[in-house]
N, C-alpha and C positions, 0 to 999 in steps of 0.2 A: 623649391625644390624637397623641401625639409617637412611642408605641408603634405607630398604626396607619401612621404615614407608611413606620415602621424598616420593618413587616414587608409592607405592601404594592410599598414598593423591593426589598428580597428577593424578594415573586413577581416580580414585574420581570425582576429581572436574570436570575432560577432560569429565568423564558419563556424570556427571548434567549440563552439557553447550548442549551437543551435542542430548542426547535422543528427539528425538520430546516429546512436551503435545496433549492433549488428543484440543486443541484447534489448532495448527499447526495441526494434520489430520486430523481435520474437514474441513480447510478451502479446505486444498491436496484433499480431495474429491468433496468439492465441484464445485473446482474448475476442476477434472477431468471431472464431468458428464457435466458440462459447467453453473447451473443455478445460481451461484452468479454472472457472468458474465450480463448471461439471464436480470436478475433481473436488475440490474442496470444502462444495454443497454437501456430497457424499458423506467426507471426511467429518466433516463439522457436525453434521446432520447427527450422527450415533453417537456426539458425547455433550449433547445440551443440557445444561445445569453444571459442567464442570468447570474447572479453572484452568486454564487458557493462556498462552501466552505465543503471541500472535508478530511477526517481523513481516514488516509492509515493503513494500518496492521501495515509497514515496513519505519522507515526512509531509508529515499535517497538521493541522492548529487543535485538529478534533483529537489526533491522538498523541500529540507532546512529544513528539519523537518517531523512527523508524521501529520500539518494541512496543505493543502492548497488552497487555494484563492483566486479566479480569474474568468472571464468571460470563459462561456463553449464553443467554438466554432464547435465541431465536434463530433462524436460518431460513431463510428466502431465495430465492432465483439470483437475485443480487447480490446481496446486504446479508450480513451475519452483527447481530445485534450482542454488546458486550458488557456487563455491565461494572464498569469501574470503579475501586475506591479513593478515595479519597486524601492525603492526607492532612488534615484536618478534621477529613469525619467524614460520615456519609457516604453517599456512592452516587454516582451519576453515568446516563446509558450511552453510549455510543457508536453507531452505527457506521462499518466498513466495508467496502466494495471485497467482493473477492475473487474478482478479480487484478487491486493491487496488494493480495498475499501471500509473498513470496516463502515461509514457512509458517508453520504452527510446533506444538509444545502443549500438551496433557502436564498442566502444576500435578 
């Protein structure tokens, strides 16, 4: 009986973690019809060469968190290319999908 309780608890935790939320479904629908990418492509293309801070929907290894601050170098249909300054000097290029951008701010 104790095993059944542990399995039920584990299944409940699994379902809570994997069921998509309303926010996930909304983001999926926006990316499917391209409205989110179009909105940010137009806004970012006019700010080419400026320093921007971008808040992302999900943290990635390439961006080292959910906020990316750098100089916008290029924008195409799906991606934005940022030049991010390193703490030890120098800079690296980071590509970000337009669908993953939540908001941006010009610095």
